[in-house]
N, C-alpha and C positions, 0 to 999 in steps of 0.2 A: 168440292166434290170429292167423294171417296171412290177410289178405284181399287177393286179387289180382283185378283186374277186367280184362276184355278188352272193348273197345268197338269193334265193327265196324259198318259201315253197315247190315247186315241182322240183327245179333244182339248181345245183351249176355250175357256169360258171367262168372260170379263163381266163383272157386276159393277154397275155405276149407281151412285146414290147422290142426290143433291142437285145443284145447278151445274149444267154443262154449258159453259160460255167461253168467250174469248180468253178470259183469265185462266181457265182450266185447260185450254187446248194444248199448251206445251207439255204439261204433265201427262195428259192423255196420250199424246204422240209418243213420248218417251217410254211410257209403261206398256202401251198396247201394240204399236206398230212392229216391234221386234218379235212379237208372238206369231205373226203371220209369215210363214216361210214356205219354201217348196215342199218340205217334209210335212208341214202342218198348215195347209192353205185355208182351212175353215176355222172361223172363230164364232162362238156364240156370244152375243152381246145382250146381257140382261139389262133392260132399260126400265124395269118395273118401278124403280125407286128414283127415277129422274124427274124432278119437279119442273124443270125449265131447260130449254136448249135454244141457242141462238144460231145465227147464220154461220158463225165460225165453227160451232159444234157440228152442224150439218156438213160443212166442208170437210171436217175431220172424218166423219163417217163415210162420206163419199170417197175420200182419199184412201181410207182403209179398204173399202170395197174394191177400188181399182187395184190396189196392191194384191188383195186376195185373188181377184180374177186373173191377174197376171201369172199367178201360180196355179191356176185352174181350180180355185176354190171360191169361197164367198163369205160374206159376213151375214149371219143370221140374227135378226133382231128378235129377242125373246121378250114377250109380255111388255111391250112399250106402254108406259103410262099414258093416260089420256092426253096430257099436254104434249107429249112427244108424238103420239099418233096423229093428232090434229095438225101439227106442223108438217109432218111427213106428207100428209094428204093434201094440204093446201099448197105445198111446194111441188107436188107431183113427184116427190122422191120416194114415196112408198113403193112404187113399182120397181125401183132399183134394188130393193132388198127382199129377201125371203123373211116374212114376219110370221112368227108362230107363238103358240102358247107353251108355257113350261110343261104342261101336261101332254103335249104332242110327243109321239114317238120320234126320236131323233134320226132314225134310219131312213 
């Protein structure tokens, strides 16, 4: 999986591409979890290029959401690929996140 981060003064964006599974979870945690802080509690997670995710990946997203909410923020899932959207829906985890299109106004 490729993890690309964009750090701007007003937002943190993470772009993921490829398979997000147990093998990739430690790298994801190391790259992404430090981005969510009290000063920057919202992170946009671009999932448009994720081809697959497993239960470990779901657990990482939930863990990140809990971290963000502890700071009064949230993880916003942007353009989840069909494979991701289906898994979120069948596990009832879609309701835990704000899901939006990249064309939506971020405000």
